ZABARO-13335 format. One record per residue (C-alpha): residue in one letter; x, y, z. Coordinates in Angstrom, 3 decimals, decimal comma, m for minus. Example, Ala and Ser with C-alpha at 12.3 -4.5 7.8 and 13.67 -1.06 7.14 Angstrom:
<atoms>
+-----+----------+----------+----------+
| res |        X |        Y |        Z |
+-----+----------+----------+----------+
|   a |   12,300 |   m4,500 |    7,800 |
|   s |   13,670 |   m1,060 |    7,140 |
+-----+----------+----------+----------+
</atoms>
This chain:
<atoms>
+-----+----------+----------+----------+
| res |        X |        Y |        Z |
+-----+----------+----------+----------+
|   m |   18,998 |   m1,859 |  m20,312 |
|   k |   22,743 |   m1,345 |  m19,861 |
|   n |   22,147 |    0,080 |  m16,381 |
|   k |   19,971 |   m2,901 |  m15,479 |
|   i |   22,671 |   m5,359 |  m16,597 |
|   l |   25,333 |   m3,526 |  m14,599 |
|   r |   23,151 |   m3,481 |  m11,487 |
|   g |   22,368 |   m7,164 |  m11,950 |
|   f |   26,092 |   m7,953 |  m12,188 |
|   a |   26,779 |   m5,908 |   m9,049 |
|   l |   24,101 |   m7,771 |   m7,104 |
|   l |   25,382 |  m11,157 |   m8,300 |
|   l |   28,921 |  m10,189 |   m7,260 |
|   a |   27,628 |   m9,192 |   m3,802 |
|   l |   25,864 |  m12,551 |   m3,444 |
|   l |   29,009 |  m14,452 |   m4,406 |
|   t |   31,026 |  m12,398 |   m1,926 |
|   l |   28,553 |  m13,233 |    0,839 |
|   a |   28,700 |  m16,915 |    0,004 |
|   g |   32,490 |  m16,879 |    0,112 |
|   c |   33,069 |  m14,997 |    3,330 |
|   g |   29,964 |  m15,948 |    5,336 |
|   a |   29,679 |  m12,370 |    6,655 |
|   a |   26,807 |   m9,913 |    6,412 |
|   t |   27,287 |   m6,998 |    4,037 |
|   q |   27,686 |   m3,677 |    5,825 |
|   v |   24,649 |   m1,464 |    5,432 |
|   g |   25,498 |    1,586 |    3,352 |
|   t |   23,943 |    5,021 |    3,239 |
|   q |   21,969 |    6,625 |    0,448 |
|   p |   20,213 |    9,980 |    0,833 |
|   v |   16,642 |   10,015 |   m0,412 |
|   t |   15,504 |   13,009 |   m2,422 |
|   e |   12,471 |   13,884 |   m4,475 |
|   a |   13,127 |   12,077 |   m7,718 |
|   v |   12,232 |   12,825 |  m11,314 |
|   a |   13,884 |   10,187 |  m13,453 |
|   t |   13,717 |    8,594 |  m16,857 |
|   v |   13,021 |    4,908 |  m16,425 |
|   a |   14,820 |    2,069 |  m18,171 |
|   t |   12,344 |   m0,235 |  m19,875 |
|   t |   11,355 |   m2,983 |  m17,414 |
|   n |    8,421 |   m4,463 |  m19,305 |
|   p |    9,450 |   m6,377 |  m22,435 |
|   v |    5,865 |   m6,491 |  m23,739 |
|   e |    5,079 |   m3,924 |  m26,424 |
|   t |    2,453 |   m1,489 |  m25,129 |
|   t |    0,688 |    1,546 |  m26,528 |
|   a |    2,100 |    4,763 |  m25,111 |
|   p |   m0,295 |    6,015 |  m22,406 |
|   t |   m1,823 |    9,463 |  m22,689 |
|   g |   m2,389 |   10,301 |  m19,010 |
|   t |   m0,706 |    9,538 |  m15,709 |
|   l |   m0,689 |    6,787 |  m13,120 |
|   k |   m0,454 |    7,892 |   m9,499 |
|   v |    0,398 |    5,405 |   m6,763 |
|   h |   m0,022 |    6,480 |   m3,135 |
|   f |    1,740 |    4,386 |   m0,502 |
|   i |   m0,281 |    5,549 |    2,499 |
|   d |    1,396 |    5,768 |    5,896 |
|   v |   m0,668 |    3,389 |    8,032 |
|   g |    2,123 |    2,504 |   10,454 |
|   q |    2,928 |   m1,203 |   10,810 |
|   a |    0,553 |   m2,111 |    7,997 |
|   d |    0,000 |   m1,759 |    4,252 |
|   a |   m2,224 |    0,465 |    2,109 |
|   a |   m1,838 |    1,744 |   m1,447 |
|   l |   m4,180 |    3,780 |   m3,643 |
|   l |   m3,743 |    3,690 |   m7,426 |
|   q |   m5,369 |    6,279 |   m9,703 |
|   c |   m5,349 |    6,163 |  m13,499 |
|   n |   m7,568 |    7,898 |  m16,063 |
|   g |  m10,317 |    8,504 |  m13,521 |
|   e |  m10,332 |    4,915 |  m12,249 |
|   n |   m9,207 |    3,867 |   m8,764 |
|   m |   m7,886 |    0,753 |   m7,050 |
|   l |   m7,129 |    0,250 |   m3,360 |
|   i |   m4,636 |   m2,433 |   m2,335 |
|   d |   m5,002 |   m3,136 |    1,403 |
|   g |   m6,160 |   m0,617 |    4,007 |
|   g |   m4,126 |   m0,851 |    7,206 |
|   n |   m5,369 |   m1,954 |   10,629 |
|   a |   m8,912 |   m1,527 |   11,954 |
|   e |   m7,715 |    1,554 |   13,850 |
|   d |   m6,819 |    3,083 |   10,458 |
|   s |  m10,445 |    3,053 |    9,259 |
|   n |  m10,942 |    6,767 |    9,845 |
|   l |   m7,561 |    7,536 |    8,276 |
|   m |   m8,548 |    5,611 |    5,147 |
|   y |  m11,941 |    7,341 |    5,041 |
|   t |  m10,230 |   10,728 |    5,313 |
|   y |   m7,537 |    9,917 |    2,746 |
|   l |  m10,074 |    8,908 |    0,110 |
|   k |  m12,144 |   11,976 |    0,891 |
|   k |   m9,082 |   14,208 |    0,510 |
|   q |   m8,362 |   12,632 |   m2,890 |
|   n |  m12,058 |   12,905 |   m3,835 |
|   v |  m12,204 |    9,158 |   m4,462 |
|   t |  m15,884 |    8,314 |   m4,054 |
|   h |  m15,723 |    5,146 |   m6,127 |
|   l |  m13,221 |    2,298 |   m6,237 |
|   d |  m13,201 |    0,172 |   m9,362 |
|   y |  m11,174 |   m2,480 |   m7,531 |
|   v |  m10,344 |   m3,286 |   m3,922 |
|   i |   m7,709 |   m5,927 |   m3,218 |
|   g |   m7,133 |   m7,343 |    0,245 |
|   t |   m3,832 |   m9,106 |   m0,354 |
|   h |   m4,482 |  m11,507 |    2,534 |
|   a |   m6,689 |  m11,856 |    5,610 |
|   h |   m4,438 |  m10,402 |    8,325 |
|   e |   m5,795 |   m7,321 |   10,102 |
|   d |   m2,873 |   m5,062 |    9,197 |
|   h |   m3,906 |   m5,390 |    5,547 |
|   i |   m7,707 |   m5,569 |    5,548 |
|   g |   m8,683 |   m3,971 |    8,880 |
|   g |   m9,079 |   m0,414 |    7,584 |
|   l |  m10,837 |   m1,324 |    4,341 |
|   s |  m14,182 |   m1,048 |    6,128 |
|   g |  m13,485 |    2,637 |    6,707 |
|   a |  m12,549 |    3,139 |    3,067 |
|   l |  m15,776 |    1,474 |    1,945 |
|   r |  m17,752 |    3,692 |    4,267 |
|   y |  m16,775 |    6,608 |    2,013 |
|   a |  m16,344 |    5,000 |   m1,401 |
|   s |  m18,381 |    2,447 |   m3,333 |
|   v |  m16,721 |   m0,539 |   m5,024 |
|   d |  m17,280 |   m2,645 |   m8,138 |
|   t |  m14,904 |   m5,599 |   m7,702 |
|   a |  m13,240 |   m6,886 |   m4,519 |
|   y |  m10,513 |   m9,547 |   m4,522 |
|   c |   m9,051 |  m11,508 |   m1,619 |
|   p |   m7,343 |  m14,938 |   m1,340 |
|   v |  m10,243 |  m16,197 |    0,807 |
|   t |  m13,939 |  m15,428 |    1,178 |
|   d |  m14,126 |  m16,537 |    4,802 |
|   y |  m11,736 |  m16,068 |    7,724 |
|   d |  m12,259 |  m16,342 |   11,468 |
|   s |  m11,797 |  m12,748 |   12,587 |
|   k |  m14,060 |   m9,803 |   13,306 |
|   v |  m12,145 |   m7,435 |   11,010 |
|   f |  m12,446 |   m9,866 |    8,100 |
|   r |  m16,190 |  m10,229 |    8,641 |
|   n |  m16,478 |   m6,419 |    8,759 |
|   f |  m14,534 |   m6,193 |    5,492 |
|   a |  m16,750 |   m8,761 |    3,793 |
|   s |  m19,901 |   m7,045 |    5,084 |
|   s |  m18,649 |   m3,672 |    3,828 |
|   v |  m18,123 |   m5,140 |    0,366 |
|   e |  m21,587 |   m6,729 |    0,388 |
|   a |  m23,125 |   m3,384 |    1,358 |
|   h |  m22,154 |   m2,207 |   m2,131 |
|   n |  m24,032 |   m5,083 |   m3,812 |
|   t |  m20,952 |   m7,121 |   m4,618 |
|   t |  m19,087 |  m10,009 |   m2,987 |
|   l |  m15,495 |  m11,011 |   m2,341 |
|   q |  m13,918 |  m12,976 |   m5,174 |
|   v |  m10,788 |  m15,137 |   m5,244 |
|   p |   m8,878 |  m14,338 |   m8,447 |
|   d |   m6,994 |  m16,930 |  m10,469 |
|   v |   m3,298 |  m16,723 |  m11,201 |
|   g |   m3,059 |  m15,058 |  m14,596 |
|   t |   m6,161 |  m12,900 |  m14,121 |
|   t |   m5,690 |   m9,591 |  m15,942 |
|   f |   m7,704 |   m6,407 |  m15,988 |
|   s |   m7,359 |   m2,738 |  m16,849 |
|   l |   m7,230 |    0,254 |  m14,548 |
|   g |   m7,606 |    3,092 |  m16,998 |
|   e |   m4,647 |    2,682 |  m19,345 |
|   a |   m2,722 |    0,609 |  m16,779 |
|   q |   m2,658 |   m3,171 |  m17,042 |
|   v |   m2,891 |   m5,338 |  m13,914 |
|   e |   m1,917 |   m9,013 |  m13,676 |
|   i |   m2,322 |  m11,419 |  m10,755 |
|   l |    0,957 |  m13,351 |  m10,427 |
|   a |    0,257 |  m15,424 |   m7,302 |
|   v |   m2,560 |  m16,212 |   m4,892 |
|   n |   m2,931 |  m18,903 |   m2,211 |
|   t |    0,513 |  m20,316 |   m2,985 |
|   t |    0,536 |  m22,129 |    0,390 |
|   d |   m1,889 |  m22,538 |    3,300 |
|   d |    0,120 |  m20,080 |    5,412 |
|   t |   m1,808 |  m16,784 |    5,548 |
|   n |    1,195 |  m14,612 |    4,632 |
|   n |    2,011 |  m16,896 |    1,714 |
|   s |   m1,589 |  m16,845 |    0,556 |
|   s |   m0,944 |  m13,194 |   m0,400 |
|   i |   m2,077 |  m11,912 |   m3,755 |
|   v |    1,012 |  m10,815 |   m5,691 |
|   l |    0,307 |   m8,500 |   m8,616 |
|   r |    2,079 |   m6,261 |  m11,075 |
|   v |    0,818 |   m3,049 |  m12,632 |
|   d |    2,225 |   m1,914 |  m15,986 |
|   y |    1,877 |    1,610 |  m17,335 |
|   g |    3,884 |    2,188 |  m20,484 |
|   q |    7,528 |    1,461 |  m19,629 |
|   v |    6,920 |    1,760 |  m15,869 |
|   s |    5,820 |   m1,105 |  m13,647 |
|   f |    4,948 |   m1,681 |  m10,001 |
|   l |    5,183 |   m5,001 |   m8,161 |
|   f |    3,011 |   m5,513 |   m5,059 |
|   t |    3,862 |   m8,531 |   m2,902 |
|   g |    1,654 |   m8,286 |    0,204 |
|   d |    3,340 |  m10,344 |    2,939 |
|   a |    4,571 |  m13,060 |    0,566 |
|   e |    7,740 |  m14,734 |    1,804 |
|   r |   10,650 |  m16,605 |    0,221 |
|   e |    8,493 |  m19,672 |   m0,564 |
|   v |    6,257 |  m17,592 |   m2,825 |
|   e |    9,224 |  m15,759 |   m4,320 |
|   q |   10,772 |  m19,105 |   m5,288 |
|   v |    7,518 |  m20,331 |   m6,845 |
|   l |    7,374 |  m17,162 |   m8,942 |
|   l |   10,977 |  m17,662 |  m10,017 |
|   d |   10,282 |  m21,287 |  m10,928 |
|   r |    7,277 |  m20,195 |  m13,005 |
|   d |    9,490 |  m17,667 |  m14,824 |
|   a |    6,937 |  m14,979 |  m13,927 |
|   n |    7,452 |  m11,477 |  m15,280 |
|   l |    8,949 |   m9,895 |  m12,132 |
|   s |   11,095 |   m7,071 |  m13,531 |
|   a |    9,692 |   m3,838 |  m12,092 |
|   t |   10,482 |   m0,162 |  m11,724 |
|   v |    9,008 |   m0,011 |   m8,212 |
|   l |    8,894 |   m2,831 |   m5,654 |
|   k |    6,593 |   m2,791 |   m2,654 |
|   v |    8,939 |   m4,730 |   m0,384 |
|   g |    7,356 |   m7,877 |    1,039 |
|   h |    6,229 |   m8,280 |    4,649 |
|   h |    7,246 |   m4,812 |    5,863 |
|   g |   10,940 |   m5,515 |    5,334 |
|   s |   11,022 |   m8,832 |    7,194 |
|   d |   14,031 |  m11,083 |    6,607 |
|   s |   11,568 |  m13,768 |    5,471 |
|   s |   11,082 |  m11,904 |    2,168 |
|   t |   13,098 |  m10,064 |   m0,502 |
|   t |   15,697 |  m12,743 |   m1,169 |
|   y |   18,717 |  m12,175 |   m3,413 |
|   p |   17,424 |  m14,414 |   m6,261 |
|   f |   14,096 |  m12,562 |   m6,196 |
|   l |   15,788 |   m9,147 |   m6,223 |
|   r |   18,005 |  m10,214 |   m9,131 |
|   e |   14,853 |  m10,710 |  m11,215 |
|   v |   12,987 |   m7,621 |  m10,046 |
|   m |   15,957 |   m5,203 |  m10,063 |
|   p |   13,790 |   m2,269 |   m8,892 |
|   q |   14,947 |    1,287 |   m9,400 |
|   y |   12,784 |    2,237 |   m6,420 |
|   s |   11,648 |    0,226 |   m3,392 |
|   v |    9,063 |    1,076 |   m0,735 |
|   i |    8,797 |   m0,412 |    2,758 |
|   s |    5,488 |    0,187 |    4,529 |
|   v |    6,404 |   m0,106 |    8,200 |
|   g |    5,663 |    1,441 |   11,600 |
|   k |    8,033 |    3,310 |   13,865 |
|   d |    9,561 |    1,231 |   16,702 |
|   n |    7,467 |   m1,826 |   15,802 |
|   s |    7,841 |   m4,940 |   17,953 |
|   y |    8,839 |   m7,130 |   14,963 |
|   g |   12,137 |   m5,393 |   14,268 |
|   h |   11,040 |   m4,456 |   10,732 |
|   p |   12,775 |   m3,648 |    8,517 |
|   t |   15,614 |   m6,023 |    9,337 |
|   e |   19,269 |   m5,252 |    8,748 |
|   e |   19,505 |   m8,261 |    6,418 |
|   t |   16,730 |   m6,960 |    4,161 |
|   i |   18,134 |   m3,435 |    4,165 |
|   s |   21,531 |   m4,838 |    3,207 |
|   r |   20,097 |   m6,795 |    0,287 |
|   l |   18,238 |   m3,740 |   m0,974 |
|   r |   21,427 |   m1,700 |   m0,711 |
|   d |   23,285 |   m4,305 |   m2,763 |
|   a |   20,524 |   m4,101 |   m5,386 |
|   d |   21,331 |   m0,395 |   m5,868 |
|   t |   17,698 |    0,600 |   m5,431 |
|   q |   16,482 |    3,948 |   m4,109 |
|   l |   14,637 |    3,140 |   m0,900 |
|   f |   11,632 |    4,882 |    0,627 |
|   r |   10,077 |    4,094 |    4,025 |
|   t |    6,757 |    5,213 |    5,467 |
|   d |    8,089 |    5,209 |    9,056 |
|   l |   10,608 |    7,883 |    8,109 |
|   q |    8,836 |    9,692 |    5,276 |
|   g |    5,084 |    9,314 |    5,744 |
|   d |    2,939 |    9,088 |    2,616 |
|   i |    4,998 |    8,288 |   m0,490 |
|   i |    3,488 |    9,133 |   m3,878 |
|   f |    4,748 |    8,015 |   m7,291 |
|   t |    3,485 |    9,786 |  m10,407 |
|   t |    4,369 |    8,491 |  m13,864 |
|   d |    3,523 |    9,235 |  m17,478 |
|   g |    4,769 |    5,804 |  m18,498 |
|   k |    8,300 |    7,002 |  m19,226 |
|   t |    9,425 |    9,073 |  m16,259 |
|   v |    8,733 |    8,761 |  m12,532 |
|   q |    8,312 |   11,531 |   m9,978 |
|   v |    8,408 |   10,684 |   m6,253 |
|   t |    7,197 |   12,920 |   m3,449 |
|   v |    7,120 |   12,272 |    0,286 |
|   s |    5,114 |   13,982 |    3,009 |
|   r |    8,126 |   14,553 |    5,287 |
|   n |   11,870 |   13,988 |    5,692 |
|   q |   12,664 |   14,184 |    1,991 |
|   n |   16,389 |   13,706 |    2,619 |
|   a |   16,114 |   10,889 |    5,163 |
|   d |   18,825 |    8,226 |    5,015 |
|   t |   16,491 |    5,280 |    4,591 |
|   f |   19,288 |    2,705 |    4,739 |
|   d |   20,315 |    3,824 |    8,244 |
|   l |   18,380 |    1,754 |   10,784 |
|   s |   19,666 |    3,882 |   13,650 |
|   q |   18,017 |    7,006 |   12,265 |
|   e |   15,226 |    8,294 |   14,494 |
|   a |   11,877 |    8,371 |   12,787 |
|   t |   10,150 |   11,705 |   13,275 |
|   q |    6,393 |   11,610 |   13,302 |
|   p |    3,930 |   14,442 |   12,749 |
|   p |    1,763 |   15,506 |   15,691 |
|   t |   m0,931 |   12,912 |   16,368 |
|   v |   m4,445 |   14,044 |   15,538 |
|   v |   m7,221 |   11,755 |   16,757 |
|   m |   m9,694 |   11,267 |   13,920 |
|   e |  m13,291 |   10,380 |   14,762 |
|   f |  m16,438 |    9,627 |   12,787 |
|   y |  m19,660 |   11,479 |   13,636 |
|   i |  m23,071 |   12,224 |   12,171 |
|   l |  m23,850 |   15,943 |   11,987 |
|   n |  m27,165 |   17,757 |   12,071 |
|   t |  m26,300 |   20,845 |   10,051 |
|   n |  m29,528 |   22,529 |   11,150 |
|   s |  m29,273 |   22,074 |   14,937 |
|   k |  m25,442 |   22,123 |   14,864 |
|   k |  m25,316 |   18,936 |   16,980 |
|   f |  m23,019 |   15,978 |   16,388 |
|   h |  m23,800 |   12,356 |   17,240 |
|   e |  m22,270 |    8,901 |   17,419 |
|   e |  m23,034 |    6,921 |   14,258 |
|   h |  m25,686 |    4,714 |   15,901 |
|   c |  m27,275 |    7,319 |   18,158 |
|   p |  m31,117 |    7,129 |   17,969 |
|   n |  m31,259 |   10,897 |   17,543 |
|   a |  m28,950 |   10,645 |   14,529 |
|   e |  m31,275 |    8,168 |   12,863 |
|   n |  m34,061 |   10,760 |   12,895 |
|   i |  m32,076 |   13,471 |   11,090 |
|   s |  m33,535 |   14,330 |    7,691 |
|   d |  m31,402 |   13,660 |    4,637 |
|   q |  m31,308 |   17,393 |    3,974 |
|   n |  m29,645 |   18,129 |    7,304 |
|   r |  m27,639 |   14,903 |    7,753 |
|   q |  m23,909 |   14,920 |    7,061 |
|   a |  m21,140 |   12,405 |    7,752 |
|   y |  m17,969 |   13,810 |    9,279 |
|   t |  m14,486 |   12,406 |    9,840 |
|   g |  m12,001 |   14,522 |   11,751 |
|   s |  m11,044 |   15,671 |   15,200 |
|   r |  m13,648 |   16,418 |   17,857 |
|   e |  m11,846 |   19,657 |   18,671 |
|   d |  m12,140 |   20,938 |   15,088 |
|   l |  m15,849 |   20,124 |   15,053 |
|   i |  m16,463 |   22,087 |   18,238 |
|   a |  m14,384 |   24,951 |   16,823 |
|   q |  m16,832 |   25,005 |   13,884 |
|   g |  m19,675 |   25,679 |   16,333 |
|   y |  m21,068 |   22,163 |   16,756 |
|   e |  m22,149 |   20,765 |   20,151 |
|   p |  m22,178 |   17,129 |   21,289 |
|   c |  m25,527 |   15,359 |   21,521 |
|   k |  m26,598 |   15,059 |   25,171 |
|   n |  m28,064 |   11,620 |   24,518 |
|   c |  m25,032 |    9,745 |   23,121 |
|   n |  m22,433 |   12,181 |   24,516 |
|   p |  m19,895 |   11,638 |   21,701 |
+-----+----------+----------+----------+
</atoms>
């Protein structure tokens, strides 16, 4: 608690300095390393000590958002990237052996948040799906809704204050449909696990942040998923003063046309004395907690200076992932809707997501009818 008070005082002092001089704070540097840390209590509510672990995967989907939460054998997916990330989401769930999602949350209707959820739901079933709206005029939204309905459920709009459990973790909806603007319709939620908490903000901007402050919402969190990919329209000083995250994550794409994350947002995060992680520099970012300590691992560039906007983001070699239907008997592969694929017996039929080259290397040949 002492550390939190000191960091809060430092942030307030920085804000007063900015107000007095009218100049932007210089962006500092802070090396990012794999972290194993004891966490100061951020949730004032008394909770029973958890017995397992909560794992939170911030999945690298470029200029988009996707997070997978796993706790006590239960799973929740928050957003799923763009439509072009459908195969990536399918593959990621398959790699984690997640065949069932207890909850899916599309924070809002923009493609970069719900586009790839159709791919995820092609691999995993779902019980409950939340979104701020049940209808939106876009093809990717209709595909998302249809994918949910294919699992005998429908999209629901949660109420502010809705709570539910994910294993031993507790989830609370803090905001939804705050304004008519699509970004500000974002579902904002917190996840508490023992003394550790995560705050997910979708693309909510300063208007939503102010509403949450006015409501005196419980915003203090160990980990903040920074709003709107690091846009200057989110992550205001008053909001950060309440959250005071030990760790922050920006889900953002390399060389994106929006200029995310902005220097102003990076500067505010630096003033908040938070340890910053970025998917454009570090790929998949995974937090594992027992409710008292937090371990953070990244898929690349462990020591990247995430506060340096001039640092070149290095990306792994691009592998084109495709979806095919295999006939394990004839060793042929087909497009999903190929007539020949529809005649494959269940015994010999297998879904496949991966590169075409790897499939051919395994001895499979393309169907001459659909020529995949």
